[in-house]
N, C-alpha and C positions, 0 to 999 in steps of 0.2 A: 362413716355412714354414707357420706357423699359418694365414695368409691362404690359401695354396694348398690346404691341407687342408679349408678350410671351403667351397670352391667346389663347386657341384653336379656330379653325374656327367657332365653334358654338356660340361664343360670338361676332361675326362680327357686328351685329346690335347694341349691347351694346357698343362696342368700338366706332362706328361711332357716337352714341348719345353722349357719353362723350366727344369725341374730338371736335365735331362741336357745342355742346351746351354751351361750356364754353371757356373763353379766357385762363384760367389757370386751371390746374388740380393739386390737391394735392393727396398725398398718401391716406389721410383720405377719400377723395371723392371716389376714386376708390375702396378702401376697403369697404366702406359703401354700395356702389352700388352692389358690388360682393356678399356681405353677404345677402343683400336684395333679390337679384336674386336667390341665392341658397336656401334661406328660402322658397320663393314662389315655386321654382321648387320641393322642397321636400314636401311641403304641398299639392300641386295640381298635383303631378305626374311627 
């Protein structure tokens, strides 16, 4: 949860999706989603 709270405001929808979509969050879940998001952002602008 601390990791999610430390993300910048541009990740607000990402944070909400992770928080409300799952009962439990693991570090691996958050890391995987962040890496995927960054890859897409870099690929498409």
